[in-house]
DOLUMMI-126756 format. One record per residue: residue number from 0; residue in three letters; x, y, z of N, C-alpha, C in turn. Coordinates in nm, 4 decimals, decimal comma. Layout:
<sites>
+-----+--------+----------+----------+----------+----------+----------+----------+----------+----------+----------+
! num ! residu !     n.c1 !     n.c2 !     n.c3 !    ca.c1 !    ca.c2 !    ca.c3 !     c.c1 !     c.c2 !     c.c3 !
+-----+--------+----------+----------+----------+----------+----------+----------+----------+----------+----------+
! NUM !    ALA !        X !        Y !        Z !        X !        Y !        Z !        X !        Y !        Z !
...
+-----+--------+----------+----------+----------+----------+----------+----------+----------+----------+----------+
</sites>
This chain:
<sites>
+-----+--------+----------+----------+----------+----------+----------+----------+----------+----------+----------+
! num ! residu !     n.c1 !     n.c2 !     n.c3 !    ca.c1 !    ca.c2 !    ca.c3 !     c.c1 !     c.c2 !     c.c3 !
+-----+--------+----------+----------+----------+----------+----------+----------+----------+----------+----------+
!   0 !    UNK !   2,2217 !  -1,3930 !   1,3595 !   2,1901 !  -1,5010 !   1,2689 !   2,0782 !  -1,4572 !   1,1757 !
!   1 !    UNK !   2,1120 !  -1,4272 !   1,0526 !   2,0118 !  -1,3831 !   0,9562 !   1,9218 !  -1,4993 !   0,9189 !
!   2 !    UNK !   1,7896 !  -1,4729 !   0,9031 !   1,6956 !  -1,5739 !   0,8599 !   1,6561 !  -1,6745 !   0,9664 !
!   3 !    UNK !   1,6878 !  -1,6486 !   1,0926 !   1,6558 !  -1,7423 !   1,1998 !   1,5854 !  -1,6676 !   1,3118 !
!   4 !    UNK !   1,4857 !  -1,7314 !   1,3702 !   1,4127 !  -1,6729 !   1,4814 !   1,4311 !  -1,7616 !   1,6036 !
!   5 !    UNK !   1,4632 !  -1,7021 !   1,7165 !   1,4714 !  -1,7787 !   1,8409 !   1,3297 !  -1,8041 !   1,8903 !
!   6 !    UNK !   1,3004 !  -1,9249 !   1,9281 !   1,1684 !  -1,9614 !   1,9770 !   1,1635 !  -1,9394 !   2,1273 !
!   7 !    UNK !   1,0869 !  -1,8391 !   2,1670 !   1,0692 !  -1,8121 !   2,3097 !   1,1991 !  -1,7823 !   2,3817 !
!   8 !    UNK !   1,3008 !  -1,7441 !   2,3093 !   1,4276 !  -1,7096 !   2,3717 !   1,5045 !  -1,8292 !   2,4234 !
!   9 !    UNK !   1,4565 !  -1,9510 !   2,3947 !   1,5233 !  -2,0706 !   2,4441 !   1,6567 !  -2,0888 !   2,3725 !
!  10 !    UNK !   1,7655 !  -2,1014 !   2,4479 !   1,8949 !  -2,1187 !   2,3825 !   1,9001 !  -2,2482 !   2,3028 !
!  11 !    UNK !   1,9543 !  -2,2402 !   2,1806 !   1,9734 !  -2,3568 !   2,0964 !   1,8507 !  -2,4018 !   2,0193 !
!  12 !    UNK !   1,7337 !  -2,3405 !   2,0404 !   1,6126 !  -2,3785 !   1,9694 !   1,5863 !  -2,2737 !   1,8632 !
!  13 !    UNK !   1,6116 !  -2,3084 !   1,7376 !   1,6009 !  -2,2142 !   1,6275 !   1,4955 !  -2,2584 !   1,5284 !
!  14 !    UNK !   1,4255 !  -2,1625 !   1,4705 !   1,3286 !  -2,1881 !   1,3649 !   1,3571 !  -2,0930 !   1,2501 !
!  15 !    UNK !   1,3258 !  -2,1306 !   1,1258 !   1,3422 !  -2,0367 !   1,0150 !   1,2529 !  -1,9151 !   1,0354 !
!  16 !    UNK !   1,3027 !  -1,7983 !   0,9979 !   1,2229 !  -1,6756 !   1,0073 !   1,1090 !  -1,6845 !   0,9073 !
!  17 !    UNK !   0,9935 !  -1,6299 !   0,9396 !   0,8785 !  -1,6281 !   0,8505 !   0,8421 !  -1,4847 !   0,8185 !
!  18 !    UNK !   0,7905 !  -1,4656 !   0,6980 !   0,7504 !  -1,3319 !   0,6546 !   0,6355 !  -1,2820 !   0,7411 !
!  19 !    UNK !   0,6440 !  -1,1603 !   0,7840 !   0,5367 !  -1,0996 !   0,8614 !   0,4494 !  -1,0165 !   0,7682 !
!  20 !    UNK !   0,3181 !  -1,0250 !   0,7843 !   0,2255 !  -0,9451 !   0,7054 !   0,2152 !  -0,9895 !   0,5606 !
!  21 !    UNK !   0,2339 !  -1,1162 !   0,5306 !   0,2259 !  -1,1669 !   0,3940 !   0,0810 !  -1,1591 !   0,3466 !
!  22 !    UNK !   0,0590 !  -1,0894 !   0,2348 !  -0,0761 !  -1,0666 !   0,1830 !  -0,1306 !  -1,1921 !   0,1159 !
!  23 !    UNK !  -0,2626 !  -1,2145 !   0,1246 !  -0,3217 !  -1,3313 !   0,0601 !  -0,3188 !  -1,3186 !  -0,0923 !
!  24 !    UNK !  -0,3180 !  -1,4323 !  -0,1596 !  -0,3217 !  -1,4366 !  -0,3056 !  -0,4639 !  -1,4073 !  -0,3521 !
!  25 !    UNK !  -0,4816 !  -1,3097 !  -0,4409 !  -0,6163 !  -1,2860 !  -0,4946 !  -0,6511 !  -1,3898 !  -0,6009 !
!  26 !    UNK !  -0,7793 !  -1,4179 !  -0,6161 !  -0,8255 !  -1,5065 !  -0,7222 !  -0,8007 !  -1,4381 !  -0,8559 !
!  27 !    UNK !  -0,7487 !  -1,5150 !  -0,9525 !  -0,7182 !  -1,4598 !  -1,0845 !  -0,8392 !  -1,4679 !  -1,1769 !
!  28 !    UNK !  -0,8572 !  -1,3662 !  -1,2592 !  -0,9630 !  -1,3634 !  -1,3598 !  -0,9456 !  -1,4842 !  -1,4521 !
!  29 !    UNK !  -1,0521 !  -1,5588 !  -1,4749 !  -1,0481 !  -1,6757 !  -1,5619 !  -0,9975 !  -1,8019 !  -1,4945 !
!  30 !    UNK !  -0,9592 !  -1,7922 !  -1,3680 !  -0,9042 !  -1,9079 !  -1,2989 !  -1,0031 !  -2,0200 !  -1,2765 !
!  31 !    UNK !  -1,1307 !  -1,9865 !  -1,2596 !  -1,2319 !  -2,0880 !  -1,2296 !  -1,2916 !  -2,1512 !  -1,3549 !
!  32 !    UNK !  -1,2498 !  -2,1077 !  -1,4744 !  -1,3042 !  -2,1647 !  -1,5978 !  -1,2870 !  -2,3162 !  -1,5993 !
!  33 !    UNK !  -1,3951 !  -2,3866 !  -1,6252 !  -1,3979 !  -2,5326 !  -1,6374 !  -1,3650 !  -2,6060 !  -1,5080 !
!  34 !    UNK !  -1,3781 !  -2,5388 !  -1,3953 !  -1,3574 !  -2,6011 !  -1,2648 !  -1,4608 !  -2,7112 !  -1,2430 !
!  35 !    UNK !  -1,4155 !  -2,8256 !  -1,1947 !  -1,5039 !  -2,9370 !  -1,1595 !  -1,4812 !  -2,9656 !  -1,0107 !
!  36 !    UNK !  -1,5758 !  -2,9302 !  -0,9238 !  -1,5563 !  -2,9517 !  -0,7802 !  -1,5279 !  -3,0978 !  -0,7468 !
!  37 !    UNK !  -1,4359 !  -3,1172 !  -0,6523 !  -1,4108 !  -3,2502 !  -0,5984 !  -1,3321 !  -3,3446 !  -0,6866 !
!  38 !    UNK !  -1,2479 !  -3,2941 !  -0,7758 !  -1,1651 !  -3,3841 !  -0,8572 !  -1,0852 !  -3,4755 !  -0,7643 !
!  39 !    UNK !  -1,0658 !  -3,6008 !  -0,8024 !  -0,9981 !  -3,6955 !  -0,7131 !  -0,8490 !  -3,6637 !  -0,6949 !
!  40 !    UNK !  -0,7969 !  -3,7002 !  -0,5784 !  -0,6527 !  -3,6919 !  -0,5552 !  -0,5895 !  -3,8034 !  -0,6373 !
!  41 !    UNK !  -0,4899 !  -3,7676 !  -0,7183 !  -0,4261 !  -3,8635 !  -0,8090 !  -0,2741 !  -3,8555 !  -0,7946 !
!  42 !    UNK !  -0,2065 !  -3,9594 !  -0,8375 !  -0,0597 !  -3,9570 !  -0,8366 !  -0,0054 !  -3,8930 !  -0,9637 !
!  43 !    UNK !  -0,0876 !  -3,8906 !  -1,0702 !  -0,0487 !  -3,8287 !  -1,1965 !  -0,1743 !  -3,8129 !  -1,2811 !
!  44 !    UNK !  -0,1765 !  -3,7093 !  -1,3659 !  -0,2848 !  -3,6919 !  -1,4626 !  -0,2331 !  -3,7436 !  -1,5966 !
!  45 !    UNK !  -0,3002 !  -3,8401 !  -1,6539 !  -0,2619 !  -3,8913 !  -1,7856 !  -0,1219 !  -3,9487 !  -1,7889 !
!  46 !    UNK !  -0,0588 !  -3,9361 !  -1,9066 !   0,0729 !  -3,9941 !  -1,9274 !   0,1886 !  -3,9158 !  -1,8701 !
!  47 !    UNK !   0,1654 !  -3,7951 !  -1,8278 !   0,2711 !  -3,7160 !  -1,7652 !   0,3650 !  -3,6503 !  -1,8650 !
!  48 !    UNK !   0,4814 !  -3,6086 !  -1,8132 !   0,5820 !  -3,5401 !  -1,8935 !   0,5924 !  -3,3912 !  -1,8649 !
!  49 !    UNK !   0,4960 !  -3,3352 !  -1,7928 !   0,4925 !  -3,1937 !  -1,7573 !   0,4698 !  -3,1860 !  -1,6067 !
!  50 !    UNK !   0,5355 !  -3,0914 !  -1,5398 !   0,5213 !  -3,0790 !  -1,3936 !   0,4567 !  -2,9477 !  -1,3538 !
!  51 !    UNK !   0,3501 !  -2,9568 !  -1,2748 !   0,2900 !  -2,8400 !  -1,2099 !   0,3384 !  -2,8435 !  -1,0660 !
!  52 !    UNK !   0,3999 !  -2,7353 !  -1,0203 !   0,4558 !  -2,7298 !  -0,8854 !   0,4134 !  -2,6004 !  -0,8176 !
!  53 !    UNK !   0,4355 !  -2,5945 !  -0,6869 !   0,4071 !  -2,4713 !  -0,6153 !   0,4133 !  -2,4907 !  -0,4652 !
!  54 !    UNK !   0,3697 !  -2,3873 !  -0,3970 !   0,3676 !  -2,3876 !  -0,2511 !   0,2371 !  -2,3277 !  -0,2015 !
!  55 !    UNK !   0,2035 !  -2,3612 !  -0,0774 !   0,0856 !  -2,3048 !  -0,0124 !   0,1285 !  -2,2581 !   0,1258 !
!  56 !    UNK !   0,1048 !  -2,1294 !   0,1515 !   0,1404 !  -2,0702 !   0,2815 !   0,0211 !  -1,9932 !   0,3370 !
!  57 !    UNK !   0,0256 !  -1,9680 !   0,4668 !  -0,0799 !  -1,8940 !   0,5359 !  -0,0508 !  -1,7451 !   0,5267 !
!  58 !    UNK !  -0,1542 !  -1,6669 !   0,4976 !  -0,1399 !  -1,5208 !   0,4961 !  -0,0999 !  -1,4728 !   0,6353 !
!  59 !    UNK !  -0,0268 !  -1,3658 !   0,6400 !   0,0177 !  -1,3090 !   0,7666 !   0,1568 !  -1,3541 !   0,8001 !
!  60 !    UNK !   0,1703 !  -1,4764 !   0,8517 !   0,3020 !  -1,5220 !   0,8975 !   0,3779 !  -1,6057 !   0,7944 !
!  61 !    UNK !   0,3136 !  -1,6426 !   0,6834 !   0,3815 !  -1,7177 !   0,5787 !   0,4108 !  -1,8626 !   0,6130 !
!  62 !    UNK !   0,3500 !  -1,9152 !   0,7176 !   0,3748 !  -2,0541 !   0,7579 !   0,3309 !  -2,1497 !   0,6470 !
!  63 !    UNK !   0,4113 !  -2,2537 !   0,6173 !   0,3705 !  -2,3524 !   0,5172 !   0,2484 !  -2,4293 !   0,5667 !
!  64 !    UNK !   0,1601 !  -2,4656 !   0,4740 !   0,0374 !  -2,5365 !   0,5092 !   0,0418 !  -2,6785 !   0,4538 !
!  65 !    UNK !   0,0674 !  -2,7779 !   0,5395 !   0,0703 !  -2,9178 !   0,4952 !  -0,0701 !  -2,9740 !   0,4802 !
!  66 !    UNK !  -0,0841 !  -3,0747 !   0,3937 !  -0,2109 !  -3,1450 !   0,3781 !  -0,3196 !  -3,0668 !   0,3089 !
!  67 !    UNK !  -0,2843 !  -2,9596 !   0,2378 !  -0,3836 !  -2,8777 !   0,1686 !  -0,4081 !  -2,9351 !   0,0295 !
!  68 !    UNK !  -0,5341 !  -2,9409 !  -0,0067 !  -0,5765 !  -2,9967 !  -0,1360 !  -0,5713 !  -2,8879 !  -0,2437 !
!  69 !    UNK !  -0,4972 !  -2,9164 !  -0,3522 !  -0,4889 !  -2,8261 !  -0,4664 !  -0,5369 !  -2,9032 !  -0,5892 !
!  70 !    UNK !  -0,6388 !  -2,8485 !  -0,6565 !  -0,6863 !  -2,9094 !  -0,7811 !  -0,6147 !  -2,8443 !  -0,8987 !
!  71 !    UNK !  -0,5790 !  -2,9265 !  -0,9990 !  -0,5062 !  -2,8796 !  -1,1167 !  -0,5774 !  -2,9315 !  -1,2413 !
!  72 !    UNK !  -0,5892 !  -2,8447 !  -1,3438 !  -0,6442 !  -2,8869 !  -1,4723 !  -0,5901 !  -2,7942 !  -1,5802 !
!  73 !    UNK !  -0,5918 !  -2,8444 !  -1,7044 !  -0,5382 !  -2,7652 !  -1,8153 !  -0,5782 !  -2,8273 !  -1,9482 !
!  74 !    UNK !  -0,5583 !  -2,7512 !  -2,0541 !  -0,5706 !  -2,7993 !  -2,1913 !  -0,4359 !  -2,8622 !  -2,2249 !
!  75 !    UNK !  -0,4333 !  -2,9915 !  -2,2518 !  -0,3071 !  -3,0641 !  -2,2703 !  -0,3089 !  -3,1447 !  -2,3999 !
!  76 !    UNK !  -0,1982 !  -3,2107 !  -2,4251 !  -0,1890 !  -3,2984 !  -2,5423 !  -0,2843 !  -3,4165 !  -2,5326 !
!  77 !    UNK !  -0,3409 !  -3,4416 !  -2,4140 !  -0,4304 !  -3,5561 !  -2,3955 !  -0,5753 !  -3,5186 !  -2,3674 !
!  78 !    UNK !  -0,6060 !  -3,3899 !  -2,3617 !  -0,7445 !  -3,3526 !  -2,3353 !  -0,7632 !  -3,2044 !  -2,3132 !
!  79 !    UNK !  -0,8880 !  -3,1651 !  -2,3199 !  -0,9233 !  -3,0239 !  -2,3005 !  -0,9471 !  -2,9965 !  -2,1518 !
!  80 !    UNK !  -0,9480 !  -2,8700 !  -2,1162 !  -0,9601 !  -2,8375 !  -1,9734 !  -1,0987 !  -2,8642 !  -1,9160 !
!  81 !    UNK !  -1,1969 !  -2,8904 !  -1,9998 !  -1,3290 !  -2,9269 !  -1,9466 !  -1,3504 !  -3,0781 !  -1,9425 !
!  82 !    UNK !  -1,2505 !  -3,1569 !  -1,9859 !  -1,2583 !  -3,3029 !  -1,9771 !  -1,2267 !  -3,3479 !  -1,8344 !
!  83 !    UNK !  -1,3090 !  -3,4359 !  -1,7798 !  -1,2853 !  -3,4852 !  -1,6431 !  -1,1475 !  -3,5483 !  -1,6280 !
!  84 !    UNK !  -1,0990 !  -3,6187 !  -1,7306 !  -0,9685 !  -3,6845 !  -1,7198 !  -0,8517 !  -3,5851 !  -1,7247 !
!  85 !    UNK !  -0,8799 !  -3,4576 !  -1,7486 !  -0,7761 !  -3,3536 !  -1,7469 !  -0,7671 !  -3,2846 !  -1,6114 !
!  86 !    UNK !  -0,8442 !  -3,3327 !  -1,5137 !  -0,8481 !  -3,2754 !  -1,3794 !  -0,7910 !  -3,3740 !  -1,2785 !
!  87 !    UNK !  -0,7248 !  -3,3223 !  -1,1770 !  -0,6775 !  -3,4045 !  -1,0669 !  -0,6384 !  -3,3147 !  -0,9515 !
!  88 !    UNK !  -0,6275 !  -3,3725 !  -0,8356 !  -0,5892 !  -3,2959 !  -0,7170 !  -0,4691 !  -3,3625 !  -0,6515 !
!  89 !    UNK !  -0,3959 !  -3,2832 !  -0,5751 !  -0,2817 !  -3,3312 !  -0,4993 !  -0,2839 !  -3,2631 !  -0,3632 !
!  90 !    UNK !  -0,2059 !  -3,3154 !  -0,2699 !  -0,1965 !  -3,2576 !  -0,1356 !  -0,0568 !  -3,2023 !  -0,1134 !
!  91 !    UNK !  -0,0487 !  -3,0945 !  -0,0377 !   0,0818 !  -3,0379 !  -0,0054 !   0,1520 !  -3,1255 !   0,0975 !
!  92 !    UNK !   0,2859 !  -3,1241 !   0,0915 !   0,3678 !  -3,1967 !   0,1871 !   0,3888 !  -3,1161 !   0,3138 !
!  93 !    UNK !   0,4734 !  -3,1641 !   0,4054 !   0,4979 !  -3,0960 !   0,5332 !   0,5532 !  -2,9539 !   0,5168 !
!  94 !    UNK !   0,6199 !  -2,9288 !   0,4043 !   0,6775 !  -2,7966 !   0,3790 !   0,5834 !  -2,7057 !   0,3003 !
!  95 !    UNK !   0,4590 !  -2,7510 !   0,2765 !   0,3611 !  -2,6717 !   0,2023 !   0,3789 !  -2,6792 !   0,0518 !
!  96 !    UNK !   0,4722 !  -2,7618 !   0,0038 !   0,4975 !  -2,7731 !  -0,1406 !   0,4104 !  -2,8818 !  -0,2022 !
!  97 !    UNK !   0,3770 !  -2,8612 !  -0,3303 !   0,3048 !  -2,9634 !  -0,4053 !   0,3682 !  -2,9770 !  -0,5434 !
!  98 !    UNK !   0,3447 !  -3,0935 !  -0,6036 !   0,3860 !  -3,1167 !  -0,7420 !   0,3002 !  -3,2286 !  -0,7976 !
!  99 !    UNK !   0,2635 !  -3,2138 !  -0,9226 !   0,1809 !  -3,3141 !  -0,9880 !   0,2229 !  -3,3225 !  -1,1335 !
! 100 !    UNK !   0,2504 !  -3,4446 !  -1,1783 !   0,2871 !  -3,4666 !  -1,3181 !   0,1598 !  -3,4802 !  -1,4005 !
! 101 !    UNK !   0,1649 !  -3,4244 !  -1,5210 !   0,0496 !  -3,4238 !  -1,6101 !   0,0985 !  -3,4186 !  -1,7544 !
! 102 !    UNK !   0,0094 !  -3,4332 !  -1,8532 !   0,0525 !  -3,4199 !  -1,9918 !   0,0964 !  -3,2758 !  -2,0223 !
! 103 !    UNK !   0,1704 !  -3,2602 !  -2,1318 !   0,2182 !  -3,1285 !  -2,1730 !   0,1010 !  -3,0323 !  -2,1920 !
! 104 !    UNK !   0,1096 !  -2,9156 !  -2,1324 !   0,0094 !  -2,8105 !  -2,1531 !   0,0328 !  -2,7499 !  -2,2910 !
! 105 !    UNK !  -0,0767 !  -2,7278 !  -2,3650 !  -0,0683 !  -2,6650 !  -2,4964 !  -0,1590 !  -2,5416 !  -2,4979 !
! 106 !    UNK !  -0,1365 !  -2,4501 !  -2,5911 !  -0,2166 !  -2,3275 !  -2,5949 !  -0,3659 !  -2,3541 !  -2,6146 !
! 107 !    UNK !  -0,4448 !  -2,2793 !  -2,5421 !  -0,5898 !  -2,2744 !  -2,5591 !  -0,6262 !  -2,1258 !  -2,5602 !
! 108 !    UNK !  -0,6987 !  -2,0842 !  -2,6586 !  -0,7329 !  -1,9428 !  -2,6736 !  -0,6076 !  -1,8570 !  -2,6836 !
! 109 !    UNK !  -0,5032 !  -1,9118 !  -2,7501 !  -0,3819 !  -1,8357 !  -2,7766 !  -0,2754 !  -1,8407 !  -2,6687 !
! 110 !    UNK !  -0,3053 !  -1,8941 !  -2,5508 !  -0,2081 !  -1,8966 !  -2,4406 !  -0,1963 !  -2,0365 !  -2,3825 !
! 111 !    UNK !  -0,0715 !  -2,0768 !  -2,3554 !  -0,0504 !  -2,2001 !  -2,2799 !  -0,0601 !  -2,1633 !  -2,1323 !
! 112 !    UNK !  -0,1555 !  -2,2231 !  -2,0622 !  -0,1788 !  -2,1867 !  -1,9223 !  -0,2359 !  -2,3055 !  -1,8458 !
! 113 !    UNK !  -0,2212 !  -2,2995 !  -1,7162 !  -0,2783 !  -2,3993 !  -1,6282 !  -0,3843 !  -2,3369 !  -1,5402 !
! 114 !    UNK !  -0,4594 !  -2,4204 !  -1,4733 !  -0,5587 !  -2,3758 !  -1,3755 !  -0,5323 !  -2,4507 !  -1,2469 !
! 115 !    UNK !  -0,5386 !  -2,3795 !  -1,1358 !  -0,5215 !  -2,4405 !  -1,0041 !  -0,6235 !  -2,3801 !  -0,9098 !
! 116 !    UNK !  -0,6666 !  -2,4591 !  -0,8136 !  -0,7633 !  -2,4100 !  -0,7155 !  -0,7313 !  -2,4662 !  -0,5790 !
! 117 !    UNK !  -0,7389 !  -2,3788 !  -0,4776 !  -0,7436 !  -2,4277 !  -0,3407 !  -0,8901 !  -2,4533 !  -0,3140 !
! 118 !    UNK !  -0,9220 !  -2,5747 !  -0,2719 !  -1,0602 !  -2,6096 !  -0,2421 !  -1,0634 !  -2,6852 !  -0,1104 !
! 119 !    UNK !  -1,1090 !  -2,6193 !  -0,0084 !  -1,1135 !  -2,6863 !   0,1194 !  -1,1791 !  -2,6011 !   0,2252 !
! 120 !    UNK !  -1,1698 !  -2,6480 !   0,3469 !  -1,2266 !  -2,5764 !   0,4602 !  -1,1170 !  -2,4996 !   0,5316 !
! 121 !    UNK !  -1,1558 !  -2,3918 !   0,5937 !  -1,0639 !  -2,3168 !   0,6773 !  -1,0031 !  -2,1934 !   0,6135 !
! 122 !    UNK !  -0,9991 !  -2,1896 !   0,4786 !  -0,9407 !  -2,0752 !   0,4090 !  -1,0319 !  -2,0329 !   0,2950 !
! 123 !    UNK !  -1,0168 !  -1,9094 !   0,2494 !  -1,0957 !  -1,8600 !   0,1372 !  -1,0507 !  -1,9287 !   0,0080 !
! 124 !    UNK !  -1,1463 !  -1,9613 !  -0,0784 !  -1,1170 !  -2,0261 !  -0,2062 !  -1,0350 !  -1,9336 !  -0,2949 !
! 125 !    UNK !  -0,9355 !  -1,9909 !  -0,3629 !  -0,8509 !  -1,9151 !  -0,4549 !  -0,8357 !  -1,9957 !  -0,5834 !
! 126 !    UNK !  -0,8597 !  -1,9301 !  -0,6972 !  -0,8370 !  -1,9890 !  -0,8291 !  -0,7217 !  -1,9140 !  -0,8945 !
! 127 !    UNK !  -0,6263 !  -1,9893 !  -0,9515 !  -0,5137 !  -1,9296 !  -1,0221 !  -0,5131 !  -1,9759 !  -1,1673 !
! 128 !    UNK !  -0,4630 !  -1,8897 !  -1,2551 !  -0,4514 !  -1,9197 !  -1,3983 !  -0,3160 !  -1,8691 !  -1,4477 !
! 129 !    UNK !  -0,2065 !  -1,9352 !  -1,4093 !  -0,0755 !  -1,8892 !  -1,4540 !  -0,0525 !  -1,9201 !  -1,6026 !
! 130 !    UNK !   0,0098 !  -1,8257 !  -1,6721 !   0,0406 !  -1,8392 !  -1,8138 !   0,1873 !  -1,8768 !  -1,8281 !
! 131 !    UNK !   0,2150 !  -1,9696 !  -1,9174 !   0,3514 !  -2,0144 !  -1,9409 !   0,4258 !  -1,9121 !  -2,0266 !
! 132 !    UNK !   0,5549 !  -1,8959 !  -2,0026 !   0,6376 !  -1,8052 !  -2,0826 !   0,6482 !  -1,8580 !  -2,2255 !
! 133 !    UNK !   0,6537 !  -1,9900 !  -2,2410 !   0,6640 !  -2,0540 !  -2,3719 !   0,5846 !  -2,1835 !  -2,3689 !
! 134 !    UNK !   0,5176 !  -2,2149 !  -2,4791 !   0,4411 !  -2,3403 !  -2,4839 !   0,5333 !  -2,4622 !  -2,4877 !
! 135 !    UNK !   0,6645 !  -2,4399 !  -2,4998 !   0,7615 !  -2,5497 !  -2,4956 !   0,8098 !  -2,5788 !  -2,3534 !
! 136 !    UNK !   0,7748 !  -2,4934 !  -2,2560 !   0,8134 !  -2,5185 !  -2,1167 !   0,7564 !  -2,6524 !  -2,0706 !
! 137 !    UNK !   0,8291 !  -2,7203 !  -1,9835 !   0,7827 !  -2,8502 !  -1,9333 !   0,7488 !  -2,8460 !  -1,7850 !
! 138 !    UNK !   0,7375 !  -2,7251 !  -1,7305 !   0,6933 !  -2,7100 !  -1,5919 !   0,6341 !  -2,5713 !  -1,5752 !
! 139 !    UNK !   0,5467 !  -2,5600 !  -1,4758 !   0,4834 !  -2,4331 !  -1,4414 !   0,4624 !  -2,4322 !  -1,2910 !
! 140 !    UNK !   0,4921 !  -2,3200 !  -1,2280 !   0,4762 !  -2,3073 !  -1,0826 !   0,3701 !  -2,2042 !  -1,0485 !
! 141 !    UNK !   0,3001 !  -2,2295 !  -0,9412 !   0,1997 !  -2,1366 !  -0,8888 !   0,2063 !  -2,1412 !  -0,7373 !
! 142 !    UNK !   0,1932 !  -2,0267 !  -0,6746 !   0,2082 !  -2,0186 !  -0,5292 !   0,0841 !  -1,9549 !  -0,4677 !
! 143 !    UNK !   0,0354 !  -2,0181 !  -0,3629 !  -0,0848 !  -1,9736 !  -0,2926 !  -0,0452 !  -1,9185 !  -0,1568 !
! 144 !    UNK !  -0,1041 !  -1,8058 !  -0,1187 !  -0,1006 !  -1,7545 !   0,0179 !  -0,2469 !  -1,7426 !   0,0581 !
! 145 !    UNK !  -0,2895 !  -1,8285 !   0,1506 !  -0,4313 !  -1,8415 !   0,1834 !  -0,4701 !  -1,7609 !   0,3073 !
! 146 !    UNK !  -0,5868 !  -1,6990 !   0,2955 !  -0,6468 !  -1,6190 !   0,4026 !  -0,7481 !  -1,7049 !   0,4770 !
! 147 !    UNK !  -0,7371 !  -1,7144 !   0,6095 !  -0,8392 !  -1,7903 !   0,6835 !  -0,9794 !  -1,7392 !   0,6510 !
! 148 !    UNK !  -1,0749 !  -1,8332 !   0,6423 !  -1,2132 !  -1,7983 !   0,6077 !  -1,2809 !  -1,7266 !   0,7226 !
+-----+--------+----------+----------+----------+----------+----------+----------+----------+----------+----------+
</sites>
């Protein structure tokens, strides 16, 4: 059975296989620009229309990490990346996935990009700054692999 791991050899008890030796995500240069610690958990930033999505997994075994706080901010049609109303946080679901709707990201300093941060206890802080392929894109994904602190 490809992609399946037997748990303790128990017949009929199957779990999805997890990556072994998964390396942690390094902090990206420029990722912490305009970071505001403790942005509130929100259901949406501004009027929406753009989706920031991703996953959070543990380094080593690749296990999904539920309940992890991810802060998101960007230069958008409704504000600059240093405006408090352009910041918000979300929590990962049981599968380690997150998604947050926000206003359309627009170019700042020549590039359309978002900022994301893992901010919490138990793992090393990671800042990401993914760049969009096109400023017309309506979604951007970023994936975290966190190293225990």
